[in-house]
Every structure is written in structure tokens, then in C-alpha cells.
N, C-alpha and C positions, 0 to 999 in steps of 0.2 A: 469335545476338543481336548478335554483334560487328559485323556489317556495318551495323547500325543505330546502334550506339554510336560507331563510328569517326569519322563526320563531325562528331560533337559532343564528341569526346574532349577537345578543348581546354577546353571548359566544365567537364568533370568534373575535369580536372587543376587548373584555377584554383580550383574548389570545394574540392578536397582541400588545396591550399596554404593557403587561407583558414581551413579547418577546423583545419589543423595549428597555425596562428597562434592561433586562438581557444582551443584546448585547452591549448596551451603557456602562455598567460596564466593559465588556470584553475589549472594545476599549480604555477605559481610563487607564487601568492598565499598558500597556507597557510604556506610557509616564511617569507615576509616577515612574516606575522601572528605567527608564533612569535617572531621577533626583536623585533617591537613589544612583545609581552607580556613577554619575558624581559629585553630591554635597555632598552626605553623605559618600561615600567610597573614591573616588579619590580627592575630594576637589577642583574640577575644579572651577576657579574663586575665590578661597580662598587660593591661594598659595600652593596648593597641600595638604592642611590639611583637613582631613575628619571631618564630624560632626555627632556625635551620636544622637544629638537632631533631625537632619533632618531625620536620619534613622528611629527613633522611630515615629516621626510625620507622615512621609509619609507611613511607614509600617502599622501603625494603620489605616490610611486612606484606604490603599489597602485592609486590612482585612474587614473593614466595607463595602467597595464596593463589595468584594467577597461574603460576607454574603447576602447583599441586592440582588446581581445578582442571587445567588442561590435561594432565596425566590421567585424572579420574575420567574425564570425558573420552579420552582415547580408549581406555580400558573398557568403559561402558559400551562404546561402539563395537569393540571386539566381541564382548559377551552377548550383546543384543543380536548381532549377526549370527553367532554360533547357535543361539536358541532358535531364532526365527528360521534360519536356513535348515536346521536339522528337523524342526517340526514340519516344514513344507516338504522336505525330502521324504519323511515317513508317510505323510498323508498322500503324497503323489504315488508312492510305491503301492500303498494299500488300495488306492483308487484304481490303479491299473490292474492290480491283482484281482480286484473284484470284477472289473470289466471282462477279464479273460474267462471268468466263470459264468458270465451272463448267457442266457439262452438267446437264440436268434430273435424271438419276439421282443425281448427286453432291449436288445440292440436297436431294433427298429423303432421302439417307442422313444428312446432317448434321442436317436439320430446321431450320425457321425459328427456333424458340426457341433452339436451340443456337448458330446463327449470330449471332443478336442478342446473346446472352450473351458469345460470344467476342470480338465486335467492340467491345463496350462494357465490361462488367465485367472480363473477362479481361485486355484490353489495359490497362485502368486499373490492375489489379493489377501487371502487368509494369512499367508506368510508375512506380508507387510503389516497386517493387522496385529499379529503377535508381536512383531518387532516394535511397532509404534505404541502398542499398549504398554509394553515393558518400559520403553524409554519415555514415551510422551506423558503417561499418566503421572509418573513421579515428578517429572520436570515441570509440567504445567501446574500441578497441584501445589508443589513447593513454591514456584514463582509467584502464584496468585496469593496463596494464603501467607507465605513467608513475607511477601512485599507488604501486605496489609499489617502483619504483625510488627514488622520493623518500623512501619509508618507510625503505629501507635507508640512504639518505644521512642521514636524521635519527637513526635508531637501529637498529642491526642486529637487536636483539632484537624490536623492533616489526615489522620487515620479515619475520622468520622466522615470527612469529605469523600474519600475514596469509597468507604463502606456504603455511603448513600447512593453512589453511582453504580455500585456492583450489581444490584438487582436489575437495573435497566440493561446492563451489558449482557447478563445471563439470559434475560428475557428475549433480547434480540437474537442471541445465539440459538436458543431453543426454537424460536419461530422459524428461523432459516433452515435448521436441520429437519424440522417437521415437514417443511415443504420439499426438501431435497431427498429425504430417505426413500420414498416410493420410486424415485427415478433410478436409483442404483440397480434395483432388480430388473427394471425395464432395460437398462443399459446392457446387462449381461445376456438377456434374452435376445437383444438385437445383435450382440456379438455372435451368439449361436447361429443366427440367420446368415451373417456374413461368412462365417467359417463353413457353413453348409454349402453355400453357393460356391465358395472357393474350391471346396473339395470336389463338388460335382463337376465344375467346369475344368479343373485341372485334369481329372481322370477322364473326362469326356471331350477333351480338346479336339480330338480327331473328328468326331462326329459333328462338333460345333463348326469346324472349318469346312467339313464336307457339305453341310447344309447351309453354309454361309449365314450363320446365326450369331456372328461375333457382335454385331451392333445390338441385337436383342439382349444378349448376355451382359454387354456393357451397361445397358439401360437397367437391367434387372439388378445388377450389382450396385449401380449408382443409386437406385431407389432405396435399397437396403442400407447403403452407406449414408444417404441423406437422412434417413430416419435416425440412425445412430448419432449423427452430428447434431440433429435437432435436439435430441435428448441431452447430449453432452452440453450443448449451449444453454439449455434450460438450467442445468446444474451450475454452470459457470456464471450465468447471469445472477442467480440467487446469491452466490458467494461474492460476485463482483459488487453488488449493492451492499452486502453485509460489511465488507472490510472498511469502506469509507465511513459507514455509520459508526462502526467501532472506533475508528480513528478519531472521528469528530467528537464522540463522547469522551474519549480520553483527553483530547486537547482541551475540552471544556473543563475537565477535572484539573488539568495542569494550570489553566488560566485562573481557576478558583483558588488553587493552592498558592499561586503567585500573588494573587490579590490578598488572600488571608495572611500570607507570609510577609507581605509589605507592611501590613498593620502590625503583625507580630514583631517585626524588627524595630518599628517605631516604639512599640509598647515594651520592648525588651523581653518578650516571651519566645522569640525565635531569632535565629542567626542566619547569615547568608549560607553557611555550610549546611545547616539543617534544611533550608529551602532547596539547595542543590541536591542533597541526598533524597529529599522527598520527590523531586522531579525524576531522579534516576529510578527510584522504586516504582513510581507511577509508570515509567517507560517499561520497566521489567514486568509490571503487572499487565500492561498492554501486550507485550510480547508473549506473555503466558497465555493470555486470552486468545490472541491470534493463533498461537500454537494449538490451543484447545480446539479452535475452529477446524484447523487442518486435521487434528487428531480425530475429532468426531466424524469428520468427513471420511477419513480412512477407516475408522471403526465401522461406520454405517455401511460402507461399501464392502468391508471385510465380512460383516455379519450376513449381508445379502448373499455374498459368494459362499460363505460357510453353509448356509441353508441349502444351496445347490450342491455343494460337495457332499454334505451329509446325506442328502437324498441318494447320491451315488454310493456312498459307503454303506448305507443302511439297507440298500436294495438286496434282498436275498435272491440267490439263483433260483429260478422257478423250477428247474429240473433237479430234483434232489437225488443224491447218490444212493444206490442200493448197497447192500453189504457184500454182494457176491463178487469174488475176484479169483476163485479157484479154478481147478481143471474140470473139464467135462468129458464124458465118454465120447461124445460126438465132436467132430472138428469141421466147422464150415457149413453146418446145416442151418437153414433159415426157414422159419415158418411164419406166414401171415395168417392169423387165425381170426376170421370174421372182422377184418380191420376196416374201420371207418375213420375219416379224419376231416376236420375243418380247421382252417387257420384261425389263430386267436383273434377275436373281435369280429369274425365273420360267421354268418349262419349257413353259408353255402357249403355243402359237403363236397370236398375235392375227391375223396375216395369213399366208395360205398361197398361195405360187406365183401371185402376181398379175402379169399381163402386160397392160399398157395403155399406149397412146400418146395423148397429148392434143396436138393440133396448135396451132400459133401462131394466136392470135386466136380460138380456139374457146371456146365456153361449155359447160362440162361440169358436170352436176349429179351428186351422189353421194347415194344413198338407201339405206336399210336399217334393220333393227331396231336398237334400242338395244344397244350393245356389240358390234356386228358389225365394228368397226374403221374407221369412216369418218374420225374425227378422227385416229386413229393414222396412217392412210394419208397424209393431207395434212401431218402433222407431219414426215414423212420428206423432204418437198420442201425446206424450209429447213434441213434437217439438225438438227432438234432431237434426233433419235435417229438412230443408224446401223442400217441393215438387218442382220439376222442371216443373210440369204441373198439372192442376186441383187444388183441395183443399181438406183439411181434416177438418171436422167440429166436434166439441165436444159440445153437447147440443145446436146445431143449430148455433154455432159461429165458424167462421174460426179460427184455432189455431194461425194463424199469427196476429189476432186481440187481442189475450189475453195478459195480463201481464203474463210473463212466470211463475212466482211463483204462481200466481192464477190458471193457467192452471195445473201445476204439483201438486198442492195441491189436485186436484180432482182425481189424478191417483196414484196408488201404483204398483210398479214393482218388480218382483222377477226374477233374471236372472239365466241362467244355470251356469255361472261362479260366484260363490258366493264371494262377496267382504266383508271380515270381517276385523275388526280393532283390534289393540292390546289393547283391553279393556275387561271387563267382559262380559259374555254371556248376562247378563241383559242389559248392556249398548249397546251392539250390536243390540239387539232387539229393544231397545228404540230409536234407530236412526230413526225408522219409525215414531214415534211421541214422541218427547222428553218430552212432558207434560204428557204422559201416566203414570198412577200409577203402583205400583208393581203388583197389582192384574190384571190390564189390560195386562201387559207384560206376566204374567203367563197364562192368558186366551188365548192370541194369540199363545203362545207356545203349548198349548194343542190342539188348532185347527190345528196347523202345525205338529202335532204328534212329537213334540220335547220335551215335558215335561218329558217323560219317561227317555230318556238318560240323560237329564240335571239333573234330581233328583238323578240319580245314581252316579253322580260325587261327590267327597268329599265336595266341597264347593257349589254345586248346581248352582244357577243362578249367584253367585259371583265368579265362576271359571274364571280365566283369560285366554283369548284366545291368543295363540301364534301369532306372526306376520303372516299376510295373512292367518290365520286360520290353520296353519300347524299342530296344536295339535288335529285337528278334522278330521274325515273321510269325504269323499265327500258327503254322504247322510246327515250327521249331519250338515255340513255347509249349504247345501241346505235348510234344515228344519229351521235353524236359520234365513236364508234370507227370507224364506216364512213367518215366524212369524213376521219379521220386516214389511213385506208388509201387513199382516193381521192386525197388530196393527194400521195401518193408517186408516183402515175402510173407504177407499176412495170409491167414486162412481164408479170408474173404476179400475179393478184389472187385471194386465197383468202378466201372468206366461210364460216367454219365455224359454221353455224347462227346467224349474226349478225343475222338478221332475225326471229328467233322471237318477239320482243315487238312486232313491227309488224303493223298490220292489213294486209289483202290489197291494198287500194287504194294505201296508202303504199308497200308493197313493190313493187307493179307500177310505180309512178311512179319508184321508185329504180332498178330495173333498166333501165327505158327511158332515164332520164337517164344512167346509167352506160354504156350501149351507145353513146349519142351522144357522150359526153365522151371515152371511151377505147375506140374501136372496134377498135384493134389489139391490145389487151391480152388475154391468155389468162385466162379467168375460171373458177374452180372454186367451185361452190356446194354446200355441204352443207346439207340441209334435211330436215324431216320432213313438209312439206306438199306435196302434189301441185301445188297452185296456184303454189307457189314455183319449181317446176322444169320445168313442162310446156313452157315456151317455150325451154328450153335446146337447143343443137345436138344434144347426146347426154346420155342419162341412164344412169349406171352403178348397177346394183343389187348391193349386197354382201350376202352371206349367210354367216355363220360364218367371216368372214375371207377369203372368196374371191369372185371376180366371178361372180355368177349370171347376169347378163344385161347387155347394153349396146345402146342404140339410142335412137331418138327416142321421144317420148311415144306416138305412134300405134303404132309398131312394138312397143313393150313391152306395150301393151294387148292386142295380138294374140298375142304370143309368150311373155310372162312371167306365170305364174300369181300369183307373190308380188306383183308390181307391180300386177296387176289387183285383188288382194285389198286392197292399200293404197288404191287408187283407189276401190273400192266402199265401203270403210269411211269415206272422207272425202267423197266426192262423191255417193254414193248409187247404188243399183242402177238407179234410174229414169233418171238422167242418162247412165249408162253405156250402157244399151240405146237411149236416145234418140239 
């Protein structure tokens, strides 16, 4: 944490100095008040005759001290917040920057709910921890030890009474914190669970309603929330018992001081003002201890959160960048060289010994049954995952040797599940190439067959898209995603079942326009419909993670039984024989 605190250490030092000033003023006041009572009111040492001059002099001194202490307190708050907020800001930005570099398996391991909790709640706890540590440690330490010091200055007997009670108070504090500390880590894990359920249910609200599972999800969320509440109650109960015990101990101390003070007044070793000051210092000591309780509670929670944030910050991206980012002689050529792949943590091979070369400018379609590895295969091209065997080459260079940004700048991808953002349609398309002009955005939309429906909206390309594209139909979202990929104008274009929501005519028009707009780009099309792929230069049929056949539509009809079965089921036996 030091590297985040160090740039703002000057704020923390200034906050500490002003806090020192504020507490010093608080500690000086009881002693002045005792003199006002003894000398100004009771006339101790002056034959029992009070002095208005003493009252005015010491009273004005107290007012000045109070005003100066208030100014110090205000400036302390300013600098505490400047240090804490800036530290939290830097940690949050670094955490998000690190998340953006995570591989897909790392994202899966942490989970969306946990990542949201760590970047929001956990970092807020760390931020509070920094602020409370700067402010609280100085204030509580000075109040406790300063009160004991001034008690000894007033009356040694009073100081010894407080000192005898101090170990009991600290022991009670240590016991309660020992019981509460393990619960803070559990609290954050339970917050992870709640955030994960919220994220899943909000994104899947349509299917929840379609399946009439609202009651089930309410119960699931309720159970997770009940677990959180139970843990919070355990913490609160621990501190609920601790505060009265602390108060009781301090009231016992006050009673003993009053008792000893009464004997001291009779014996002439104490004065009423001294007793009043001693009670005030005892109250300050109690306040310091109660503040210490809250401080250690915040520190314990902050440290538990910091461990979770540090895990995020120290997690290195699993996919290391290569050093290659230069030009190649080939443009858009892809080679799968004896490629095998299994997902992390799984022993099952999703792809087995695939060898396939896709030439520059070629249009290749990939077909196969659900789960045969189509999407997995194309995900290896932009290096979303690393192969477990063999190699994937783009333009003759192993993808593992590329700088990842340089590699992905050569590739444009449109997915079946269209990810749209809460921005305008124009801005969503421009994600493909932020430097693209307005004309380029509209040209990409025309290729994607999206210009028609966009133009019919009241605000056209400036129409705001609802969260996750909920204001658009499935086909409209897919066409905007395709326009985003088209705008990139990349050497390699991958369409991973991204036209599944389009009718056949719109899909045919799309591929015709795409061929005219980007004739030199290599295009990979994953589809389930024969009509979507029959005009491709080659069609690859996958079965159980291996290449079963590869050829043109006509060649596969003659030579591949599985392709012919797909064709018959979709187009009909009659058309096949015709």
C-alpha cells in the first residue's frame, strides 16, 4: 500500500500536525478549567475569595484554545480526505487497469460479482482505513496517553487509579477484536455472492420472467442476504457488548476518583477543581478508547479488504505479450498447425490435432454440431486463449509472439451475443474504430444492413441505446455489432454466428455488400444454416473437436455424410435430389 500512500504523504503529514494541534488544545482545557474553579470561583489559596479577573483571563484563554483547536480540526479533515480519496482513486484505477489485462480464465476465476465488490466496496474500505489511520491513531493515542499524563500532573493518586484500570480496558478491547476480525473477511465474501446474484439476475431478467422464476430468485437472493445479515449481526453483537463493558469500567474509575478525591479534599491534597479536571480527563480517556474501538474495527475491515484488493493488483496477466508488432509479407493468412486445446482446469480436449490453412482474402465457413469447438477455434486467433498443443499463426507469425494489441488490431470480430453500451448508435459502431469519421460509420452500417432501421428512428445515429441494448431487437443488435466489425476494416474478419437473428435475404445482402466493401479481407463465418455458408470459398466441418471434412458446398455434398445430413434436414430431401 505504501506506493499509493507515498505520493500523498505530505497531505497525511499535514493532517497529522493539525490533529496534534487539535488534541493538544483539548488536553489543555481541563487544567485551565480546574484553575478557573479553584482560583476564580472558590478562591483556593486566596482565603476563599474568588477572582473575576482570573475567570476572565483564563476564560478568554480557553476560548482562544477552542477556536484554534476547531481550526486545526477542520484543516485536519481537509487533508485527511485529500490523502484518503487520492489513495483510493489511484488504487481503483490500477485495479481496473489490471482487470482489463486479465485473460478470460482469470476473469472466470474471480467472477464478476467478486470483481465488482473488490473495485467498489473493498477499495472504499481501504480508503476509509487510510483516512481513519491518519486521523484516528494520532487522536486516540494522544487522548489516551495525554489524559494519563495530565492526570499524573494534576494528582499522582488519580493517575495511578486510571493506570490500574488501563490493562483491563485494553484486554477487553483485544478480546473483542480477536473475535470480530475473522468475520470481516467473511463479510466481503458474502458481498461478492450478493453482487454476483444481482449481476446475473439483472442481465438475465428476461429469461427469469419467461420461465416464471422470480420467486426462486427472490429466495436465492434472500438466502444470500440473510447470511450477510447474520455475519453483520455477529460483529454488531460483539461490539454491542463491548461498549457497555468499557463504559462500566470507566464509570468505576470515575467513582474511585470521586471517592479518593473526597478524602483528598478533606486531607488538603486535592481541590474540587482538580477532581473536576480528573473526571474530564477520564472522560477524554474513555472517548479515546471508544474511538480506538471504532478505529480498530475500521482498520481490521480495511486490512481484510486490502488483502482482497492486493490479490487483484498482484495478479499478473496469464497471457504474456510477445515482442512482435511489425509488418509481415502476408496479410490475413491464418494457419492452425496441429492445434489441440483444453480449457484451463479441464482435462477434456475441446480441439484435437487440427491442421488448417486459411489463405489471404479467402472466405471460410465453419460448421458443426453444438459443442464441437467452432467458437473455441476462432477464439484462438485473437489469442483469447493459448493453445495447449501446436500453434496458431497469423501472417506466418505465432500469435504468442505478437504484441496482443498489434495482433488484435489485425482482427475484427462480431459475436452472436451482441455487446452494446449505453451510448448512441453512432458511438456503439465507432467502438470498432474510434478515429472513424461520421461518413465511415454510416458506410459500415449500410454494409451491415443497419442503415435502414437506424434512419427510421427519430434521432437516427444519435439514438441512445438502452443498457445492454434492451431497446433494440436481436437482429438490430447483431447488425450494429457487425457494423462495428466492418468499420475496423481489418485484414481478418470473424463472424461467430453473428447473423443468427437475421433473415436469409438480409444475410445474403450483408455478405454481398461485405464482399464488395472488403474484397481483400479474410473472412471466417461460423453459422448453423447451410444457406449462410454455401457461397463460401471453403466450408470446414468440425466433429468432436476435429476436422471431419473441408471443401466447397458441392464437394461436401458429395463426400461428407454429416454435411449432407445437415443439408437434408434444412433444405429437404427433395431439393437435394433436384
